[in-house]
N, C-alpha and C positions, 0 to 999 in steps of 0.2 A: 605855689606852682602845681598845676594839675598833674597828678601821677596817673600812670596807666599800666595795663598788663600787656606785655609784649612777648608773644609766643608765636611760633609757627603753627598755623592751622591749615589743614588740607581737606578738600571735599571728598566725600564718598558719594554714592548715589543718593539722591534725595528727591522727594516729591515737591515740585515747585509751589504747590498750593500751601505747603506747610511752613515755609520759611520766608524770610524777608527778601533775600537776594541770593540766587544761586548762579548768577552769571559768572562770577569770578571766585577764585579761591581767596581766602583771607589770610593775610600774613600779619602777625603781630609779633614783636620780638621782645621777650624778656627771658633772660638766661635760664635754661634748665627747667622750665615749668612742666614739661610733659615727658613721658617715657619715650624710649626709642621705638617701642612697639607702636605707640600712638602716632609718632611722627612719620612712621613708614606709610601711613594711610594717605598717600599723595597721589593726586590725579595730574593729568597733563593740562588742566585748565589754566588760563592766565592767572596771574597773581596780582593782588592789589594790597596796598598798605592800609591797615586799620589799627586803631588804638582803643582798646577796651578799658575804660576808666572805672567800671564797676563790674561786680560779679554778674549782674544781669546781662550786660553786654557780652561777657564771656560765654554765658549760657546760650545766648542767641547765636553766637558764632559756632559754638560746638554743635548745637542742634542742626545748623545749616551744613556743617561739615560731615556729620555722621549719617544723615539720611536714614536708610533702612537698617542700619546696624542696631542690635538690641541695646536698649537703654535701661529698662527696669523689668525684672522678672519676679513674679510672686505666684507660687504654685504653678498652675498650667497657663497663666496669663503673662504674656510678654509684650511690652510696648517698645517699638523702635523709637529712635530719636525723632523721626518725622512725626510719628503718632504722639509722642510726648509733647512736641512743639504744637501740634494741632490742638490737643486737648488743653494745654496750658494757655494757648492763644484764645480759645473760646472762653475759658474761665476768666482770663484777663479782660476780655471785652465786657463780660458781665460785671466785673468789678468797676470798670470805667462807667458803665451805665448807672451804677449805684452811687457814683460820685467819689469813688476812691481816687485819691490823687497822691503825687509824690509827697513823702513825709508821713503818710498815714500808716496805721498798723492793721494788718489783716490776720485774724485768727484762723487756724486750721484745725478742725475737729473731724477726723476721719479714722476709720479702723486702719490697722497696719496693712498697707497696700500701695500699689503704684500711684494712687490718687494723692498720697502725701507728697510725692515728688512733683506731681502736677501742680499742687497747691503752692509749693515753694516757687516754682518757675513763674506761675501766674502772678503772685504777689510782687516778685521782682520786676516783672514786665511793666507794671504800672508805677514803679518807683516806691512801692510800699515795703515796709519791714514785715516779717511774719513772726508769729508765735505759735508753736505747735502745742496742742492740748492733748493729753493722754486720754484716749477714750475709755480706758479701764478705770480711771479715777472717778470718785463719786461726783454727782452733780454739784454738790455744795463746793467742792474744791474747784471744779471747772468755773463756776460762777465767780468765785473769789479771784481766780487768775484773770478772768475776763475783766473784772472790775478794775484790777490793778493795771492791766495792759491798756485798756481803753481803745479797743479796736474799732475802726470805722465800719468794718464788714467782717463776715465770717464765711469761710469755705467749709462745706460739710458734705457728707455722703448721705444717701437715702436711709441708711441704718441709724445714723445719729441725728438726723434732721429734727426729730421730736425733742431732742435734748437742748436745742438752741434756746437760750433765755429769751423771754418776750421782747426785751429791749432791742434785740438784734434780729428778730423775725423778719422785719421788712428789709433787712440788709444782708440777706443770706443767699449764697450761691451754692446750689446743690450740683456738685461738679459733674455727676453722671448725666445731667439734663442739659448741660450747656452745649450748643452746637459747635463743631470744630471751626477754627478760625486761624488766620495768619498769626504767627508768633512775632510780635513786634514790641520793641522796648521804647518806652517814652524817652525822648532825647533830653539832654541837658543834665544828666545825673552826675554826681561827684562822689569820690571815694569817702568823703566825710559823712555821707548819709547813712542811715541805719539799714542794716541788712536783716537782722533778726533780734528778737528778745528771747532770752532763756531764763527760766526761773530756777532759783536755788532756795534752800531753806533759810528762813530769816530768824534772827535771835529776838526780834520784836514780837514774835507770835504770828507773823504773816510772812508768806514767801516774798522774796525780792526779785525784781526783774533786772537782769544785766542787759545793757544796750550795746550791741556789737555792730560796728560799721563795715561797709564794703571794703574799705582800705585795710582793716584788721583781718578780714577774711582772705584777701588776696595776699597779704603778707604771710599769713599762716600757710596758704597753699604753696607759695614759693618755698618756704622753709621745709614743709613736709616733703615736697618733691625732691628737693636737694638732699634731704635726709635719707631718701631711698637709695641714693648713691648709684643711680643707673639701673636699679632693680625694676624690671618691667612688670607692671600690674595692669592687667586687662579686665579684671573683674573683682568685685568686692562683695562680701557677704555681710548683711546687716543683722546682727544678733541682739540688738537692743531696741528700745523704743525710739521713735523719731523725736520725742519730746526731750530726751536726755542729750546732754552735750556730747557724750561719748559717741553717740550714733552718727554724729556729723563727720567723723573720720571716714566712715565708709560712704555716707551719702555724698559728701563733697568730693571724696576721692574719685567717685564714679562720675557724678554729674558735671564736675568742673574739669574733667580730663577726657571725656568721651568714652569711658569704660562702662561695663555693665554692672548694675546693682542688683543683687539677689536679696530679696526680703524674706526672712524666716518668721514663721508664726512662733508664738511663745511655746506652744505645745511641742513643736519640732525641736527647739533648742533644749527643752527640758527632757527630751527622750533621746538618750545617746544612740539608740538603734536607728530611730527615725532621722536624727541629725547625720549620722554616718551614711545612711542611705541617700540623703539629700546631697551630701558632699560628693558621693560616688557618682550619682546620676547627673549632677550639675556642678562640676568642679569649679572652684573659685580660687583666685590667687591670694586673696587677703581676707582675713576676718579679724575684727576687734572684739575682745571679750574682757570682762572683769576677772581678775585673778581667782576670786572665790567661786565665780561661775565656772571657770575652767577646771578648778579643783573638784567641784561637785560633779561635773561631767566626767572628768578623768577617773574619779573614784568608783565609777560604775562599770568600767570596761577599759578597752585598749585606747589610750589617748590618741594614738596615731590615726585612728579611724575618723576622728572629728577635726583633724587639722587640715588647713587649706594647702594649696599646692606650693606657694612660694613664701608667704610671710604671715605671721600672726602678731598682733599687738595686744598686750595686756596693759590695762590702764584703769584708773579710778580708785585704786587702793594699793597698798604695799604688795609687791611681787615677791612671794616667798622663794628663797633659793631652791628649796626642795622641788617646787613646781617647775622651775627653770631646768633643773637637772632631769626631771621626768620627761619634759617635752623634747629636750635636745637628745636624750637617750633614745626616744622613740623615733625622732626625725632629725638626724644630725645635719641633713641638707637644708633644713628650714631656717629662714631668717626669723628670729624671735626678738621683738622689740618691747622694751619697757617704756611706755608712754606716760608722760606727766603733764598736767596743765589744768589750771582753774578756768572756769567759764569767763572770768574777768580778763583773761589773757588769750582768749579765743582757742578753745579746743585743746590742743597740746602744744607745749613749748619745748619738750625734749623728746627724742626718740633714741634711746640707748639700745644698741644692738647687744643682746644678752649672750654672754659666754659663761660656761661653767667655771666657777672659781672655787675649788675645794676649800671647805672650811669658812667661806665668806658668810658673815652674819646677815648681809643685806645685798639685794641687787641694786646697783646704782640707777639713778634716774638720768644721769648723763650730763651732757653739755647743752647749752641753749641752741635752738634752731636759728637759722639765718634770720636776721632782722629783729632778734630778741636779745635783751641784755639782762644779766643776773647780777644782783648784789646780795651778799650774805651779811646781815647787819645785827648789831646788838640792840639792847633796849634804847640806846641813845642814838640809834641809826648811824653808828660808826661801823666801818668794815671790820670783820674779824679775820684772823689769819687762818690758813689751812689747818684742818684738824680740830678746829674749835666750833662747836655748834652755834648757829645763829638763825635768824628768821630770813627766809628767802623773800627778796623783793624783785619784781619782774618789770622791766622797762622795754621800750621799743615800739614798733609800729603795730604790734599785735594787741595792744591794750584796748580794752573796751572803753566806750565813752563814759560809762559809770552806771549808777543805779537809777532806774526810771523814777522820776518825781521824788528823789531823795538826795538833794544836794549835800546835806549834812553828812550822810554816810559815804557819799562819793568822795567828799573832801577828806574824810578820815581814812578811807581805805586806799586812796590814790594820792599819797603825799608826794611832795617834791623832795628829792634827795640831791643836794648839790646842783640845784637848778633844773633837774630832769624829773619828769613825772614817772612814778613807779606805782605798781600795785603791791601792797603789803599782803602776802599770802597767809601769814600766821602759821606757815609750815616751817618746822624746825629742820634744818638740813646741816650737813657738814661737808666741806669740800675736801676732796682727796688732793694729793700732790699734783696729779695730772689735770686738775680742774674739774673732774667729774663730781657731781653731787650725789650724796646719799640722803634719803628721806628718813628722818628719825621719829617724827610725830607732829603733834599740834601744840602751839603755844597758847591756844585758848581752849574753850570747852567744846568746840565743834568736833563732830565725829564723822569718820568716813566708813560707811558700812555698805558693803556690796556695791561699791561704785557710786553711792549717793552721799552727797554732803548733807549732814543733818545737824541743824542747830537744836540742841535740847530745849531751848526756850520756846520754840514753836510747838513742840509736842507738849511741854508743860502747860502752855497757855490753853491748848485744846483740852487737856485733862482737867484743868481748873474750871473750865466752862461747863463741865458735867455736874449734875446735881450730886451733892453729898461729899464732894472732894474738897477738903480744906487746904491741903498742901500736896505738892507733887515735885519730885525730883527725877529727872531722866538722865541715865548714864549708860556707858558702854560696859558690857560684861563679856568675858571670854571664858569658856570651859574647855579644859584639856587642850587639844590641838585644833579645836573648832574655830570658825571665824568670829570676829567681834559681832555681838548682838546688842540690840537696844533693850534696856530694862527700865521699868518705871517703879518708883517707890512712892506709895500713896498713903495719905493720912485722911481718914474720914469715913469712907464707905464701910458699912457693916459687911458687905460682901462684894469684893471687887471682881468676881466672876462676871463676865459680860462686858468689861471695859473695852476689850479689843473690838467687839462688835460695834459699840457706840462710837469708838474712834474711827472705824472704817467708814462711818457715815459722814465724817468731817475731813479726814486726812487720806492721802494716798497710802497704799499698803506699806511702802518703804518707810513711812514715818510712824507706823504703829508698832509699839514695843512687842518683842517676842515674849517677855516675861513681865509679870506684875507682882510686886511684893507689897503686902500690907504691913505697915509699920506704925507703932503708936505715936511717933514723933519724928521730926527731921533734926538730927543732932547737928550742931555747928561748933566750929573751933572758936578759940578766943578772938580770932580775927573776923569772926562772923561768917566764915565760909562753911559750906557743907562738909561735915566730917565723914568722908566716904567710908573709911574703915569701920567706924561705929555704925554707920547707916547699914552696911552690909551685915554687920553682926546682929542688928535688930530685925533684919528682914525675915518675914514669915516664911516657913517651909511651904512648898507648893500645895500640900494637903490642907493648909490653913486658909487657902484662898476661897473656900466654900463654907457655907453654913450647913449644907446638906451633903451627904455622900454622893459621889458620882454614880450615875446609872450604869451598872456593870454590864459588860458584854454578855450576850445570851447564847448565840449559836457558835459552833466551832469556827466558822468564818469570822465572826465578830471577834473572837478571842485572838485569832491570828492577826487580824488588822490592828486590834488594840495593842497587842504586844509591840508591833512595829512602830506604831505612833508613840508609845511610851519610850521606846529606845531612842527614837530620833528627836523627840521634843524634850526628853530628859525629865519627864514627870509621869506619875502613874495615877493621877486623879482625873484623867480624862474619861468621860462616860460615852456611852454608845450614841448619844444624841448631841454631843458637843461638836462644834464645827472646827475644822482644821485651822483656818486662818485666825479664828478667835482664840485658839488654844496655844498660840505662839508659832504657828506654822507660817512658812513663806514659800516662794517658788523654789529656792534652793533646797529647803528641807523636803519639799514635795518630791524633788528629784531623788533624795535619799530614801524616802518612803517608797517611791516607785521601784527603785532598784531592789529593795528588800522584798517587796510584795511580788515582783515578777518571778522570783525564784519559786513561789508557791502558786502563782496564777500567771502562766506564760502569756495569756491573752489580754492582760490588763493594758490599758492605754493611759497616758499621762492626762488626757482630757477627762477621764473618769474621776481622777482625784479632785479636780476642780468642779466638775458637774455634780458629783456625789460627795458633798463636803463633810458628812458625818460617817462614823464607823458603821452605823446601822444601814445608812443609804448605800454605802460602798459595798457592804456585804451582800445586800439585796441585788445590786447591779452586777455583781460577779456571779450571780446565779444561785446562791444559797447552797452550793455543793461543797463537799469537803475539799480542802486544798490539795495540791499535788503532793506536797511533802508536809507531813504533820510536824508541828512544833509544840513544845510543852505549853500547857495552858497556865497562864499566870493570873492568879486571882488578885483582886484589888485588896 
């Protein structure tokens, strides 16, 4: 039976040239899909019945309803819904001219901007699924993802046009150059068709593509909206990349309900002062963040300054109770949600409203959203009683189709349990008496670091492809109260310094280890598994990672910067010409460096940390003058 989305939609003012039909209001009825704020946007126009069976049709109706209301904002640029529809309609016509048809895949390679949303709407209009590519990733990674996705065409912007592989050059749509056109959706689409592909780390050494259908997205949307329990959300802030599954909470929350989406640059998110100023100037109701990202931001100032007006969701990794207490202490009126969900079950499947529970060891992930079913099973796939740990299996309409071009892995990870299809998450959980779940960890070797699912095997494969490395093991390490980090233990190279730089040419930054340990061998237990305890005992000290001593800092500014780097990165062998990212740095550590350096250099910007990647370069960019407040010089 063909299912559909049934929700009440109402027209606002719209430009007739931008939409398919503005003569009537559109009424679709599915319980509780939109907020009261959205449903109040009612005109006196006649009403007709319409049934949207795909997300594409829902987007069409929302564009027609909202007209001149703001759809997407980035910096000083705002697109209304009419302008979004016009731009997406033009890009869709270009895709049709290139032969893109229903069932195809369209890649999107643009910088973080409203053009990303235009690309999504354009792909859906022609019945294609989309896959977002992260423009910050190396070309080799982008080519690998394109090869696995097999797109028929690619949407790009003028900045990334030169990066399109040769094989797709003749099937490229440069979205800024497409003339505006009517936004129309190809008829005959069904909920079983693909809406998007999202890539996750793969244990085979290559990323794997999860195929998500329109029906799964609409089920997620209904569950998400019901989970808000009447909370009115008129604007969403996007604080992550479009390529990440977590970003879809805000993108779809806005695009599929007629709300406004505010897109933040990476530099804004990493600068608490700039982020607070952005929130003040352009208030939003909702922001989704990774817990470690929020902790990094909160650690540099007043957490209340960077919180949205109505609700914040933290998802992608465990939510520390101390962070929940800090947020609720700063803003007792704020709705705080702990979101949980793998890509294979479409974005999030729980939205637990967080409350302070004194002495609690964990923040629960909660109960399943509408249309989703949970089972907590043992190794024989038998249910376990409350209070007993087991592996979470997810069922229901939100399940993905499976993994692209990998039926074997799909069958293994989507087993049938008592005749019903489930996804085996390999997440170990325990159920409380009231039914709420607590996340305990992983049953396999997969790691969750700063919101990213990382298969150590993929990183190990990239390491073993480098000259001189005979063996490699990748694992998670944690120091003191810091977040979990990726560490590599390698056998073979005489000097592993520079491995980070080489990996950045092959892998996205989130898959590059923060630490590299040189070991003489990889010890194993009697069962043939890696002996983690002995491996860490064999690990070389940071100073042993070089054959030659680090080039020491020279000027007073270099000494100040070097001291901060050493404190944040936990090593004192970093020289004045070493690059931050290749020395174990990442965006969250850059935030910690930024907060410390700003005490001495009030005019520093977060962009300078990335544009001037060495101690020497940064010292020169800061003017070569003495810092505001002197700090003790620490010699290597």
